[in-house]
Residue frames as a rotation matrix with the C-alpha (Angstrom) as fourth column:
MET 1
-0.256 0.665 0.701 0.03
0.531 -0.509 0.677 18.18
0.808 0.546 -0.223 65.85
ASN 2
-0.990 -0.047 0.134 -0.79
-0.072 -0.643 -0.763 21.16
0.122 -0.765 0.633 68.12
THR 3
-0.234 0.953 -0.191 -4.10
0.830 0.298 0.471 20.85
0.506 -0.049 -0.861 69.86
ARG 4
-0.468 0.110 0.877 -5.84
-0.186 -0.982 0.024 24.08
0.864 -0.152 0.480 70.76
PRO 5
-0.994 0.095 -0.052 -7.12
0.070 0.197 -0.978 24.41
-0.082 -0.976 -0.203 74.35
GLU 6
-0.365 0.931 0.013 -10.76
0.928 0.363 0.083 23.92
0.073 0.043 -0.996 75.12
THR 7
0.212 0.443 -0.871 -11.00
0.603 -0.761 -0.240 27.61
-0.769 -0.474 -0.429 76.07
TYR 8
-0.761 -0.590 0.269 -9.78
0.542 -0.353 0.763 28.69
-0.355 0.726 0.589 72.66
ARG 9
0.485 0.870 -0.087 -11.63
0.611 -0.408 -0.678 31.64
-0.626 0.275 -0.730 71.18
LYS 10
0.037 -0.502 0.864 -10.76
0.969 -0.195 -0.155 33.62
0.246 0.842 0.479 68.18
LYS 11
0.103 -0.098 -0.990 -9.33
0.491 -0.860 0.136 37.10
-0.865 -0.500 -0.040 68.93
HIS 12
-0.338 -0.292 -0.895 -8.37
-0.607 -0.659 0.444 37.74
-0.720 0.693 0.045 65.33
LEU 13
0.863 0.505 -0.017 -9.43
-0.297 0.480 -0.826 36.62
-0.409 0.717 0.564 61.88
SER 14
-0.070 -0.893 0.445 -6.93
0.150 0.431 0.890 34.42
-0.986 0.129 0.103 60.06
LYS 15
-0.714 -0.220 -0.664 -5.96
-0.607 -0.278 0.745 34.44
-0.348 0.935 0.065 56.36
SER 16
-0.920 0.392 0.030 -8.19
0.370 0.837 0.404 31.37
0.133 0.383 -0.914 55.98
ASP 17
-0.175 0.880 -0.442 -11.10
0.711 -0.198 -0.675 33.22
-0.682 -0.432 -0.590 57.53
TYR 18
-0.257 -0.001 -0.966 -10.51
-0.364 -0.926 0.098 36.18
-0.895 0.377 0.237 55.21
VAL 19
-0.913 -0.101 -0.395 -10.53
-0.407 0.293 0.865 33.99
0.029 0.951 -0.309 52.10
ALA 20
-0.685 0.727 -0.050 -13.64
0.726 0.675 -0.131 32.20
-0.061 -0.126 -0.990 53.45
GLY 21
-0.119 0.650 -0.751 -15.31
0.369 -0.673 -0.641 35.60
-0.922 -0.353 -0.160 53.86
ILE 22
-0.618 -0.078 -0.783 -14.64
-0.640 -0.528 0.558 36.45
-0.457 0.845 0.277 50.27
GLN 23
-0.944 0.270 -0.190 -16.30
0.106 0.793 0.600 33.13
0.313 0.546 -0.777 49.27
CYS 24
0.035 0.992 -0.124 -19.28
0.365 0.103 0.925 33.48
0.930 -0.078 -0.359 51.63
HIS 25
-0.382 -0.119 0.916 -20.11
-0.619 -0.703 -0.350 35.74
0.686 -0.701 0.195 54.57
LYS 26
0.719 0.659 0.218 -22.15
-0.618 0.464 0.635 32.99
0.317 -0.591 0.741 56.22
GLN 27
0.622 -0.575 -0.532 -19.16
0.472 0.817 -0.331 30.68
0.625 -0.045 0.779 56.17
LEU 28
-0.413 -0.771 0.484 -17.02
0.071 -0.557 -0.827 33.44
0.908 -0.307 0.285 57.69
TRP 29
0.030 0.475 0.879 -19.54
-0.838 -0.467 0.281 34.07
0.544 -0.746 0.384 60.48
LEU 30
0.943 0.308 -0.128 -19.67
-0.210 0.847 0.488 30.37
0.259 -0.433 0.863 61.43
ARG 31
0.296 -0.900 -0.320 -15.90
0.547 0.434 -0.716 29.98
0.783 0.037 0.621 61.36
VAL 32
-0.526 -0.564 0.637 -15.46
-0.093 -0.706 -0.702 32.90
0.845 -0.429 0.319 63.67
ASN 33
-0.141 0.610 0.779 -18.46
-0.915 -0.380 0.132 32.52
0.377 -0.695 0.612 65.94
GLU 34
0.850 0.352 0.392 -18.39
-0.474 0.835 0.279 28.76
-0.230 -0.423 0.877 66.16
PRO 35
0.108 -0.932 -0.347 -14.64
-0.957 -0.003 -0.289 27.99
0.268 0.364 -0.892 66.09
ASN 36
-0.681 -0.318 0.660 -15.18
-0.556 0.810 -0.184 24.60
-0.477 -0.493 -0.728 67.83
ALA 37
0.373 0.897 -0.237 -17.86
-0.855 0.233 -0.463 23.48
-0.361 0.376 0.854 65.39
ILE 38
0.295 -0.217 0.931 -17.65
0.028 0.975 0.218 19.82
-0.955 -0.038 0.294 64.39
GLU 39
0.937 0.124 0.325 -17.48
0.321 0.054 -0.946 20.81
-0.135 0.991 0.011 60.75
LEU 40
0.694 -0.717 0.062 -14.15
-0.634 -0.650 -0.419 22.54
0.341 0.251 -0.906 61.36
GLN 41
0.322 -0.605 0.728 -12.51
-0.486 0.555 0.676 19.40
-0.813 -0.571 -0.116 62.84
PRO 42
-0.094 -0.443 -0.892 -10.18
-0.996 0.041 0.084 18.10
0.000 0.896 -0.445 60.11
ASN 43
0.909 0.341 0.239 -10.72
-0.324 0.940 -0.110 14.58
-0.262 0.023 0.965 58.80
ASP 44
0.346 -0.837 0.424 -7.89
0.397 0.540 0.742 12.24
-0.850 -0.089 0.520 57.79
ASP 45
0.295 -0.237 0.926 -7.71
0.948 -0.046 -0.314 13.58
0.117 0.970 0.211 54.23
GLN 46
0.841 0.036 0.539 -7.54
0.061 -0.998 -0.029 17.14
0.537 0.057 -0.842 55.43
GLU 47
0.782 -0.609 0.134 -4.91
-0.177 -0.011 0.984 16.24
-0.598 -0.793 -0.116 58.01
ALA 48
0.220 -0.679 0.701 -2.86
0.818 0.520 0.247 14.70
-0.532 0.519 0.669 55.14
LEU 49
0.500 -0.028 0.866 -3.19
0.649 -0.650 -0.395 17.98
0.574 0.759 -0.307 53.16
PHE 50
0.955 -0.159 0.250 -2.14
-0.277 -0.776 0.566 19.99
0.104 -0.610 -0.786 56.20
GLU 51
0.540 -0.785 0.303 0.87
0.154 0.445 0.882 17.76
-0.828 -0.430 0.361 56.65
GLN 52
0.260 -0.398 0.880 1.78
0.965 0.140 -0.223 18.11
-0.034 0.907 0.420 53.01
GLY 53
0.747 0.076 0.661 1.59
0.226 -0.963 -0.145 21.89
0.625 0.258 -0.737 53.39
ARG 54
0.866 -0.472 0.164 3.81
-0.315 -0.262 0.912 21.78
-0.388 -0.842 -0.375 56.49
ARG 55
0.343 -0.782 0.521 6.39
0.561 0.615 0.554 19.71
-0.754 0.102 0.649 54.66
VAL 56
0.369 -0.126 0.921 6.38
0.849 -0.358 -0.389 21.97
0.379 0.925 -0.025 51.60
GLY 57
0.917 -0.039 0.397 6.82
-0.168 -0.940 0.296 25.00
0.362 -0.338 -0.869 53.93
GLU 58
0.651 -0.738 0.178 9.83
-0.064 0.180 0.982 23.34
-0.757 -0.650 0.069 55.63
LEU 59
0.211 -0.589 0.780 11.34
0.897 0.433 0.085 22.46
-0.388 0.683 0.619 52.26
ALA 60
0.652 0.080 0.754 10.90
0.513 -0.779 -0.361 26.05
0.559 0.622 -0.549 51.03
ARG 61
0.940 -0.339 0.046 12.87
-0.261 -0.625 0.736 27.37
-0.221 -0.703 -0.676 54.01
THR 62
0.336 -0.876 0.346 15.90
0.494 0.477 0.727 25.36
-0.802 -0.073 0.593 52.87
HIS 63
0.250 -0.224 0.942 15.97
0.937 -0.189 -0.293 27.48
0.244 0.956 0.163 49.70
LEU 64
0.206 -0.262 0.943 16.47
-0.177 -0.958 -0.228 30.59
0.962 -0.120 -0.244 51.88
PRO 65
0.335 -0.086 -0.938 18.23
0.731 0.652 0.202 29.14
0.594 -0.754 0.282 54.92
GLY 66
-0.653 -0.734 -0.185 19.47
0.629 -0.390 -0.673 30.74
0.422 -0.556 0.716 58.12
GLY 67
-0.268 0.622 0.736 16.17
-0.301 -0.779 0.550 32.48
0.915 -0.074 0.396 59.07
THR 68
-0.951 0.066 0.302 14.43
-0.298 0.065 -0.952 32.67
-0.083 -0.996 -0.042 62.38
LEU 69
-0.523 0.795 -0.308 11.27
0.275 0.499 0.821 30.51
0.807 0.345 -0.480 62.80
ILE 70
-0.574 0.497 0.651 8.38
-0.808 -0.470 -0.355 31.81
0.129 -0.730 0.672 64.79
ASP 71
-0.631 0.111 -0.768 7.31
-0.147 0.955 0.259 28.39
0.762 0.276 -0.586 66.10
SER 72
-0.813 0.444 0.376 4.75
-0.431 -0.025 -0.902 29.06
-0.391 -0.896 0.212 68.84
PRO 73
-0.563 0.678 0.472 1.45
0.663 0.712 -0.231 27.10
-0.493 0.183 -0.851 68.50
TYR 74
-0.649 0.287 0.705 -0.88
0.550 -0.463 0.695 28.60
0.526 0.839 0.143 65.86
TYR 75
0.404 0.914 0.032 -3.40
0.639 -0.307 0.705 29.66
0.655 -0.265 -0.708 68.52
ALA 76
0.221 -0.450 -0.865 -0.77
0.847 -0.352 0.399 31.47
-0.484 -0.821 0.304 70.66
LEU 77
0.592 0.094 0.801 -1.24
0.687 -0.579 -0.439 34.68
0.423 0.810 -0.407 68.75
ASP 78
0.972 -0.180 0.152 0.22
-0.231 -0.857 0.460 37.02
0.047 -0.482 -0.875 71.31
GLU 79
0.398 -0.869 0.294 3.37
0.115 0.365 0.924 34.92
-0.910 -0.334 0.245 71.70
ARG 80
0.150 -0.336 0.930 3.82
0.958 0.282 -0.052 34.82
-0.245 0.899 0.364 67.88
LEU 81
0.794 0.133 0.593 3.33
0.351 -0.897 -0.269 38.60
0.496 0.422 -0.759 67.59
ARG 82
0.865 -0.496 0.078 5.86
-0.357 -0.498 0.790 39.27
-0.353 -0.711 -0.608 70.36
ALA 83
0.263 -0.775 0.575 8.41
0.437 0.627 0.645 36.81
-0.860 0.082 0.503 68.89
THR 84
0.353 -0.106 0.930 8.15
0.917 -0.158 -0.366 38.47
0.186 0.982 0.041 65.47
LYS 85
0.945 0.011 0.328 8.58
-0.027 -0.994 0.110 41.94
0.327 -0.113 -0.938 66.99
HIS 86
0.638 -0.754 0.155 11.66
-0.201 0.031 0.979 40.76
-0.743 -0.656 -0.132 68.81
ALA 87
0.194 -0.556 0.808 13.11
0.777 0.590 0.220 39.17
-0.599 0.585 0.547 65.64
LEU 88
0.602 0.086 0.794 12.59
0.652 -0.627 -0.427 42.40
0.461 0.775 -0.433 63.65
GLU 89
0.942 -0.249 0.224 14.15
-0.329 -0.814 0.479 44.51
0.063 -0.525 -0.849 66.43
ALA 90
0.454 -0.796 0.400 17.10
0.054 0.473 0.879 42.06
-0.889 -0.378 0.258 66.55
GLY 91
0.039 -0.432 -0.901 17.67
-0.823 -0.525 0.217 42.75
-0.567 0.733 -0.376 62.84
CYS 92
-0.221 -0.083 0.972 16.88
0.192 0.973 0.127 39.31
-0.956 0.215 -0.199 61.53
ASP 93
-0.710 -0.106 -0.696 17.18
-0.601 -0.424 0.678 39.31
-0.367 0.899 0.237 57.72
VAL 94
-0.502 0.560 -0.659 14.82
-0.358 0.559 0.748 36.26
0.787 0.612 -0.080 57.23
ILE 95
-0.667 0.409 0.623 11.87
-0.602 0.197 -0.774 35.26
-0.439 -0.891 0.115 59.34
TYR 96
-0.814 0.436 -0.384 9.75
0.053 0.714 0.698 32.21
0.578 0.548 -0.605 58.76
GLU 97
-0.070 0.900 -0.429 6.03
0.836 0.288 0.468 32.41
0.545 -0.326 -0.772 59.83
ALA 98
-0.962 -0.273 0.030 6.34
0.228 -0.853 -0.470 36.07
0.154 -0.445 0.882 60.83
ALA 99
-0.168 0.956 -0.241 3.16
0.977 0.194 0.092 37.16
0.135 -0.220 -0.966 62.61
PHE 100
-0.995 -0.051 0.089 1.37
0.047 -0.998 -0.041 40.49
0.091 -0.037 0.995 62.35
ALA 101
-0.211 0.967 -0.140 -2.03
0.960 0.178 -0.216 41.84
-0.184 -0.179 -0.966 63.30
PHE 102
-0.998 0.057 0.036 -4.05
-0.051 -0.987 0.154 44.88
0.044 0.152 0.987 62.38
ASP 103
-0.458 0.887 0.056 -7.58
-0.889 -0.456 -0.034 45.73
-0.005 -0.065 0.998 63.46
LYS 104
0.130 0.480 0.868 -8.33
-0.632 0.714 -0.300 42.14
-0.764 -0.509 0.396 64.52
GLN 105
0.931 0.064 -0.360 -6.87
-0.338 0.527 -0.780 40.63
0.139 0.848 0.512 61.34
PHE 106
0.344 -0.829 0.441 -3.99
-0.410 0.289 0.865 38.23
-0.845 -0.478 -0.241 61.78
VAL 107
0.866 -0.165 -0.472 -1.50
-0.392 0.360 -0.847 37.07
0.309 0.918 0.247 59.11
ALA 108
0.435 -0.814 0.385 1.50
-0.033 0.413 0.910 34.82
-0.900 -0.408 0.153 59.15
ILE 109
0.585 -0.336 -0.738 4.07
-0.810 -0.294 -0.508 35.35
-0.046 0.895 -0.444 56.40
ASP 110
0.978 -0.210 -0.016 5.61
0.208 0.974 -0.088 32.16
0.034 0.083 0.996 55.19
ILE 111
0.024 -0.999 -0.044 8.95
0.993 0.019 0.120 33.83
-0.119 -0.047 0.992 54.39
LEU 112
0.982 0.188 -0.016 9.71
0.187 -0.982 -0.022 37.50
-0.020 0.018 -1.000 55.21
GLU 113
0.153 -0.977 0.149 13.06
0.988 0.151 -0.029 38.67
0.006 0.151 0.988 53.86
ARG 114
0.729 0.003 -0.685 14.60
0.174 -0.968 0.181 42.00
-0.663 -0.251 -0.706 54.75
VAL 115
0.082 -0.700 0.710 16.52
0.989 -0.030 -0.144 43.76
0.122 0.714 0.690 51.94
SER 116
-0.712 -0.409 0.571 17.96
0.281 -0.911 -0.302 47.00
0.643 -0.055 0.764 53.18
ASP 117
-0.922 0.381 0.070 15.05
-0.245 -0.433 -0.867 48.85
-0.300 -0.817 0.492 54.67
LYS 118
-0.063 0.903 -0.424 12.35
-0.995 -0.025 0.096 47.02
0.076 0.428 0.900 52.77
PHE 119
-0.376 -0.008 0.927 10.91
-0.443 0.880 -0.172 43.52
-0.814 -0.476 -0.334 52.75
ILE 120
-0.589 0.210 -0.780 10.12
-0.673 0.406 0.618 40.72
0.447 0.889 -0.098 50.35
VAL 121
-0.075 0.664 0.744 7.02
-0.782 0.424 -0.457 38.62
-0.619 -0.616 0.488 51.08
THR 122
-0.707 -0.165 -0.688 6.96
-0.589 0.676 0.443 34.99
0.392 0.718 -0.575 49.91
GLU 123
0.209 0.838 0.504 3.79
-0.890 0.377 -0.257 32.94
-0.405 -0.395 0.825 50.11
VAL 124
-0.826 -0.554 -0.100 4.59
-0.553 0.762 0.337 29.21
-0.110 0.334 -0.936 49.75
LYS 125
0.264 0.965 -0.003 1.98
-0.899 0.245 -0.363 26.99
-0.349 0.098 0.932 48.13
SER 126
-0.471 -0.380 0.796 1.89
-0.181 0.925 0.334 23.24
-0.863 0.013 -0.505 47.51
SER 127
0.697 0.698 0.164 -0.06
0.086 0.146 -0.986 23.83
-0.712 0.701 0.042 44.26
THR 128
-0.124 -0.750 0.650 1.61
0.842 0.267 0.469 23.82
-0.525 0.605 0.598 40.82
LYS 129
-0.349 0.009 0.937 0.42
0.675 -0.691 0.258 27.33
0.650 0.723 0.235 39.82
VAL 130
-0.980 0.065 -0.190 -0.62
0.069 -0.777 -0.626 30.67
-0.188 -0.626 0.757 41.17
LYS 131
-0.345 0.933 0.105 -4.34
0.887 0.287 0.360 30.82
0.306 0.217 -0.927 41.82
PRO 132
-0.093 0.382 0.920 -6.59
0.133 -0.911 0.391 33.90
0.987 0.159 0.034 42.23
GLU 133
0.885 0.439 -0.153 -7.18
0.171 -0.001 0.985 33.11
0.432 -0.899 -0.076 45.90
HIS 134
0.194 -0.907 -0.374 -3.42
0.981 0.179 0.074 33.20
0.000 -0.381 0.925 46.47
LEU 135
-0.521 -0.352 0.778 -3.38
0.499 -0.865 -0.056 36.80
0.692 0.359 0.626 45.26
GLU 136
0.448 0.766 0.461 -6.17
-0.047 -0.495 0.868 37.71
0.893 -0.410 -0.186 47.62
GLU 137
0.772 -0.236 -0.590 -4.19
0.633 0.359 0.685 36.27
0.050 -0.903 0.427 50.57
ILE 138
-0.242 -0.970 0.040 -1.03
0.969 -0.243 -0.046 38.16
0.054 0.027 0.998 49.58
ALA 139
-0.216 0.270 0.938 -2.99
0.228 -0.921 0.318 41.43
0.949 0.282 0.137 49.19
LEU 140
0.838 0.546 0.017 -4.20
0.066 -0.131 0.989 41.01
0.542 -0.827 -0.146 52.71
GLN 141
0.453 -0.760 -0.466 -0.68
0.880 0.299 0.369 40.34
-0.141 -0.577 0.804 53.95
ALA 142
-0.419 -0.591 0.690 0.58
0.741 -0.662 -0.117 43.45
0.525 0.462 0.715 52.13
LEU 143
0.288 0.634 0.718 -2.13
-0.030 -0.743 0.668 45.58
0.957 -0.214 -0.195 53.79
VAL 144
0.937 0.141 -0.320 -1.36
0.293 0.183 0.938 44.29
0.191 -0.973 0.130 57.30
LEU 145
0.083 -0.984 -0.156 2.36
0.993 0.069 0.095 44.75
-0.083 -0.163 0.983 56.87
GLU 146
-0.310 -0.116 0.944 1.78
0.443 -0.896 0.036 48.32
0.841 0.429 0.329 55.60
GLN 147
0.620 0.657 0.428 -0.32
-0.104 -0.472 0.875 49.04
0.778 -0.587 -0.224 58.68
ASN 148
0.857 -0.374 -0.353 2.54
0.481 0.339 0.808 47.73
-0.183 -0.863 0.471 60.86
GLY 149
0.734 -0.525 -0.430 4.98
-0.418 -0.849 0.324 50.21
-0.535 -0.058 -0.843 59.29
LEU 150
-0.135 -0.774 0.618 6.81
0.233 0.581 0.780 47.75
-0.963 0.250 0.102 56.97
THR 151
0.225 0.140 -0.964 7.60
-0.833 -0.486 -0.265 48.73
-0.506 0.863 0.007 53.39
VAL 152
0.287 -0.037 0.957 7.20
0.263 0.964 -0.041 45.81
-0.921 0.263 0.286 50.96
SER 153
-0.275 -0.523 -0.807 9.25
-0.677 -0.491 0.549 45.90
-0.683 0.697 -0.219 47.80
ARG 154
-0.617 0.001 -0.787 8.21
-0.654 0.556 0.513 42.59
0.438 0.831 -0.343 46.31
LEU 155
0.042 0.670 0.741 5.38
-0.771 0.494 -0.403 40.10
-0.636 -0.555 0.537 46.70
GLN 156
-0.399 -0.350 -0.847 5.85
-0.852 0.482 0.202 36.62
0.338 0.803 -0.491 45.37
VAL 157
0.692 0.598 0.405 4.49
-0.680 0.728 0.085 33.09
-0.244 -0.334 0.910 45.32
MET 158
-0.581 -0.808 -0.102 6.71
-0.812 0.566 0.145 30.01
-0.059 0.167 -0.984 45.62
HIS 159
0.509 0.823 0.253 4.92
-0.767 0.567 -0.300 26.99
-0.390 -0.042 0.920 44.23
ILE 160
0.133 -0.424 0.896 5.70
0.050 0.906 0.421 23.44
-0.990 -0.011 0.141 43.14
ASN 161
-0.295 -0.335 -0.895 7.40
-0.904 -0.206 0.375 22.94
-0.310 0.919 -0.241 39.79
ARG 162
0.692 0.651 0.312 5.46
-0.496 0.742 -0.451 20.25
-0.525 0.157 0.836 37.96
GLU 163
0.679 -0.498 -0.539 8.60
-0.437 0.315 -0.842 19.51
0.590 0.808 -0.004 35.86
CYS 164
-0.157 -0.775 0.613 10.65
-0.983 0.063 -0.172 18.52
0.095 -0.629 -0.771 38.95
THR 165
0.592 0.286 -0.753 11.35
-0.296 0.947 0.127 14.79
0.750 0.148 0.645 39.28
TYR 166
0.689 -0.302 0.659 12.46
-0.629 0.203 0.750 12.87
-0.360 -0.931 -0.050 42.38
PRO 167
0.426 -0.130 -0.895 15.13
0.898 -0.061 0.436 12.47
-0.111 -0.990 0.091 43.71
ASN 168
-0.664 -0.708 0.240 16.55
0.725 -0.688 -0.021 15.67
0.180 0.161 0.971 42.20
LEU 169
0.389 0.858 -0.337 14.69
0.920 -0.382 0.089 18.40
-0.053 -0.344 -0.937 44.12
ALA 170
-0.615 -0.698 -0.366 16.98
0.669 -0.708 0.226 21.28
-0.417 -0.106 0.903 43.18
ASN 171
-0.950 0.307 0.062 14.23
-0.209 -0.770 0.603 22.80
0.232 0.560 0.795 41.02
VAL 172
-0.623 0.733 -0.273 11.27
0.782 0.592 -0.196 21.71
0.018 -0.335 -0.942 43.10
PHE 173
0.112 0.696 -0.709 10.00
0.635 -0.599 -0.488 25.29
-0.765 -0.395 -0.509 43.42
ILE 174
-0.320 -0.138 0.937 9.15
0.795 -0.577 0.187 28.09
0.515 0.805 0.294 40.98
THR 175
-0.279 0.176 -0.944 9.00
0.674 -0.665 -0.323 31.60
-0.684 -0.726 0.067 42.39
LYS 176
-0.200 0.324 0.925 6.78
0.854 -0.406 0.327 34.16
0.481 0.855 -0.196 40.63
ASP 177
-0.945 -0.114 -0.307 6.73
0.231 -0.898 -0.375 37.90
-0.233 -0.425 0.875 41.25
VAL 178
-0.212 0.951 0.224 3.07
0.926 0.123 0.356 38.87
0.311 0.283 -0.907 41.68
THR 179
-0.631 -0.119 -0.767 3.60
0.561 -0.752 -0.345 42.41
-0.536 -0.648 0.541 42.94
ALA 180
-0.961 0.232 -0.149 1.95
-0.272 -0.706 0.654 44.05
0.046 0.669 0.742 39.89
LYS 181
-0.448 0.828 -0.336 -1.08
0.171 0.448 0.878 41.80
0.877 0.336 -0.342 40.14
VAL 182
-0.150 0.357 -0.922 -1.53
0.947 0.319 -0.031 42.15
0.283 -0.878 -0.386 43.90
THR 183
-0.907 -0.337 -0.251 -0.95
0.408 -0.849 -0.336 45.89
-0.100 -0.407 0.908 44.36
PRO 184
-0.673 0.711 0.203 -4.38
-0.406 -0.584 0.703 46.84
0.618 0.391 0.682 42.90
LEU 185
0.077 0.735 -0.674 -6.05
0.291 0.630 0.720 44.40
0.954 -0.252 -0.165 45.32
VAL 186
-0.722 -0.469 -0.509 -4.66
0.579 -0.007 -0.815 45.96
0.379 -0.883 0.277 48.47
GLN 187
-0.837 0.495 0.233 -7.28
-0.541 -0.812 -0.218 48.72
0.081 -0.308 0.948 48.76
GLN 188
0.047 0.873 -0.485 -9.95
-0.546 0.429 0.720 46.13
0.837 0.230 0.497 48.07
ALA 189
-0.259 -0.222 -0.940 -8.53
0.526 0.784 -0.330 44.10
0.810 -0.580 -0.086 50.92
ARG 190
-0.994 -0.101 0.040 -8.95
0.036 -0.653 -0.757 47.06
0.103 -0.751 0.652 53.23
GLU 191
-0.423 0.906 0.025 -12.60
-0.860 -0.410 0.304 47.42
0.286 0.108 0.952 52.24
ARG 192
0.101 0.429 -0.897 -13.19
-0.161 0.897 0.411 43.67
0.982 0.103 0.160 52.64
MET 193
-0.718 -0.426 -0.550 -11.67
0.479 0.270 -0.835 43.70
0.505 -0.863 0.010 56.11
ARG 194
-0.893 0.404 0.198 -14.11
-0.445 -0.732 -0.516 46.37
-0.063 -0.549 0.833 57.20
ALA 195
-0.040 0.915 -0.403 -17.08
-0.840 0.188 0.509 44.51
0.541 0.358 0.761 55.69
GLN 196
-0.076 -0.044 -0.996 -16.04
0.156 0.986 -0.055 41.22
0.985 -0.159 -0.068 57.24
ALA 197
-0.959 -0.271 -0.080 -15.63
0.133 -0.184 -0.974 42.86
0.249 -0.945 0.213 60.68
GLU 198
-0.526 0.839 0.140 -19.27
-0.851 -0.517 -0.097 43.97
-0.009 -0.170 0.985 60.43
VAL 199
0.100 0.531 -0.841 -20.37
-0.525 0.746 0.409 40.50
0.845 0.401 0.354 59.37
VAL 200
-0.381 -0.319 -0.868 -18.78
0.391 0.795 -0.464 38.68
0.838 -0.516 -0.178 62.33
ALA 201
-1.000 0.011 -0.004 -20.07
-0.002 -0.471 -0.882 41.23
-0.012 -0.882 0.471 64.82
GLY 202
-0.414 0.908 -0.070 -23.64
-0.902 -0.399 0.163 40.88
0.120 0.130 0.984 63.56
SER 203
0.225 0.574 0.787 -26.14
-0.573 0.731 -0.369 38.06
-0.788 -0.368 0.494 63.40
LEU 204
-0.421 -0.407 0.811 -25.78
0.292 0.786 0.546 34.99
-0.859 0.466 -0.212 61.20
PRO 205
-0.599 0.218 -0.770 -26.23
-0.715 -0.579 0.392 36.05
-0.361 0.785 0.503 57.54
VAL 206
0.225 0.714 0.663 -29.03
0.063 0.669 -0.741 34.50
-0.972 0.209 0.106 55.53
LEU 207
-0.350 -0.432 -0.831 -27.75
-0.819 -0.291 0.496 33.48
-0.456 0.854 -0.252 52.13
ASN 208
0.783 0.613 -0.106 -28.95
-0.566 0.632 -0.530 31.20
-0.258 0.475 0.842 49.38
ILE 209
0.273 -0.666 0.694 -26.99
0.290 0.745 0.600 28.22
-0.917 0.038 0.397 48.28
GLY 210
0.917 0.029 -0.398 -24.97
-0.346 -0.438 -0.830 28.75
-0.198 0.899 -0.391 45.11
PRO 211
0.688 -0.694 -0.212 -21.59
0.144 0.416 -0.898 28.18
0.711 0.587 0.386 43.42
GLN 212
0.060 -0.663 0.746 -19.86
-0.764 -0.511 -0.393 29.68
0.642 -0.546 -0.537 46.48
CYS 213
0.758 0.257 0.600 -20.60
-0.613 0.596 0.518 26.43
-0.224 -0.760 0.610 48.28
LEU 214
0.838 -0.409 0.362 -17.88
0.453 0.890 -0.044 24.75
-0.305 0.201 0.931 46.24
ALA 215
0.223 -0.768 0.600 -15.48
0.849 -0.149 -0.507 27.33
0.479 0.622 0.619 44.91
PRO 216
0.179 -0.766 -0.618 -12.70
-0.812 0.240 -0.532 28.14
0.555 0.597 -0.579 45.39
TYR 217
-0.899 -0.437 -0.010 -12.95
-0.344 0.720 -0.603 25.63
0.271 -0.538 -0.798 48.25
GLU 218
-0.177 0.863 -0.473 -15.66
0.290 0.505 0.813 23.25
0.941 0.006 -0.340 49.31
CYS 219
-0.174 0.186 0.967 -17.44
-0.723 -0.691 0.003 24.84
0.669 -0.698 0.255 52.29
PRO 220
-0.928 -0.236 -0.289 -17.28
0.007 0.764 -0.646 22.81
0.373 -0.601 -0.707 55.51
PHE 221
-0.728 0.685 0.012 -20.74
-0.144 -0.136 -0.980 24.03
-0.670 -0.716 0.198 56.46
LYS 222
-0.795 0.385 -0.468 -22.45
-0.546 -0.119 0.829 23.19
0.264 0.915 0.305 53.19
SER 223
-0.685 0.556 -0.470 -24.63
0.477 0.830 0.287 20.47
0.551 -0.028 -0.834 54.80
ARG 224
-0.616 0.477 -0.628 -26.20
0.490 -0.392 -0.778 23.00
-0.617 -0.787 0.007 57.12
CYS 225
-0.545 0.365 -0.755 -27.35
-0.594 -0.804 0.040 25.09
-0.592 0.470 0.655 54.15
LEU 226
-0.542 0.243 -0.805 -28.32
-0.704 0.391 0.592 22.06
0.459 0.888 -0.041 52.06
GLY 227
0.326 0.794 0.512 -30.18
-0.945 0.265 0.192 20.15
0.017 -0.547 0.837 54.71
GLY 228
-0.073 -0.494 0.867 -27.78
-0.509 0.766 0.394 17.26
-0.858 -0.412 -0.307 54.63
HIS 229
0.781 0.464 0.418 -28.53
0.104 0.563 -0.820 16.44
-0.616 0.684 0.391 50.96
PHE 230
0.587 -0.631 -0.508 -25.19
-0.810 -0.463 -0.361 17.62
-0.008 0.623 -0.782 49.59
LYS 231
0.856 -0.380 0.350 -22.86
0.346 0.925 0.159 14.94
-0.384 -0.015 0.923 48.26
SER 232
0.086 -0.928 -0.364 -19.10
-0.155 -0.373 0.915 15.47
-0.984 -0.022 -0.176 47.73
GLY 233
-0.808 -0.444 0.388 -18.34
0.318 0.226 0.921 16.13
-0.496 0.867 -0.042 44.09
HIS 234
0.111 0.954 0.277 -21.87
0.917 0.009 -0.399 17.36
-0.384 0.299 -0.874 43.45
VAL 235
-0.874 -0.386 0.297 -22.03
0.480 -0.785 0.393 20.34
0.081 0.485 0.870 41.06
TRP 236
-0.344 0.786 -0.514 -24.57
0.423 -0.359 -0.832 22.93
-0.838 -0.504 -0.209 42.13
SER 237
-0.943 0.194 0.272 -27.08
0.133 -0.530 0.837 24.42
0.307 0.825 0.474 39.68
PRO 238
-0.601 0.762 0.243 -30.57
-0.786 -0.507 -0.354 25.83
-0.146 -0.403 0.903 40.11
GLU 239
0.118 0.689 -0.715 -32.01
-0.766 0.522 0.376 22.65
0.632 0.503 0.589 38.57
ASN 240
0.105 -0.095 -0.990 -30.46
0.215 0.974 -0.071 20.19
0.971 -0.205 0.122 41.04
ARG 241
-0.710 -0.306 0.634 -30.60
-0.514 -0.390 -0.764 22.04
0.481 -0.869 0.119 44.33
PRO 242
-0.816 0.394 -0.424 -32.40
0.536 0.790 -0.298 20.16
0.218 -0.470 -0.855 47.13
């Protein structure tokens, strides 16, 4: 596991930050302005999920082999951006974890495939279906790629096939074209980027607790808002708030 240096500070927002910002501006502010917060240190369960995601990503690459992996540590953004630029200039047809930035927003593309003078973007997920938050992530990626001068012809999600049974993993993935669903979200992503930039540059937002504390992901900072009374699995409603 890569360990970020003690001097680590966020220069760019990540895809995870962006999705968190859609969920709650306060969570976004804390993630960006307190990147070393104890709440952001993964526990054993989260580490297991991260490892599962890494393994699924590695397996997905075997379905489109021969690509170039951008394998610098996740916090080495400048290195990753330079390596991606070099791979594109070298004419690589497939790049894994291709890195791009635009206006302090960073994205890493799980699989970027060149087809003629256009590109196919594949987001790999360990879930068994495409979720709304996946489409938001891909819309962000499409926007950042567009701003970097790349023309995207297809946006897709590669997720786990629930019908696949071990040890035959030939059909472990299902790939779904989500271009039509994502395209209308790209302009919205541009507007959200602008709004989120204003949020992180300002003071800590004051927001009431609500359903956003749990969906689409459980907020790591929920205890700060709920005064330590929140219990995992608790369903929020006006009647049972602390």
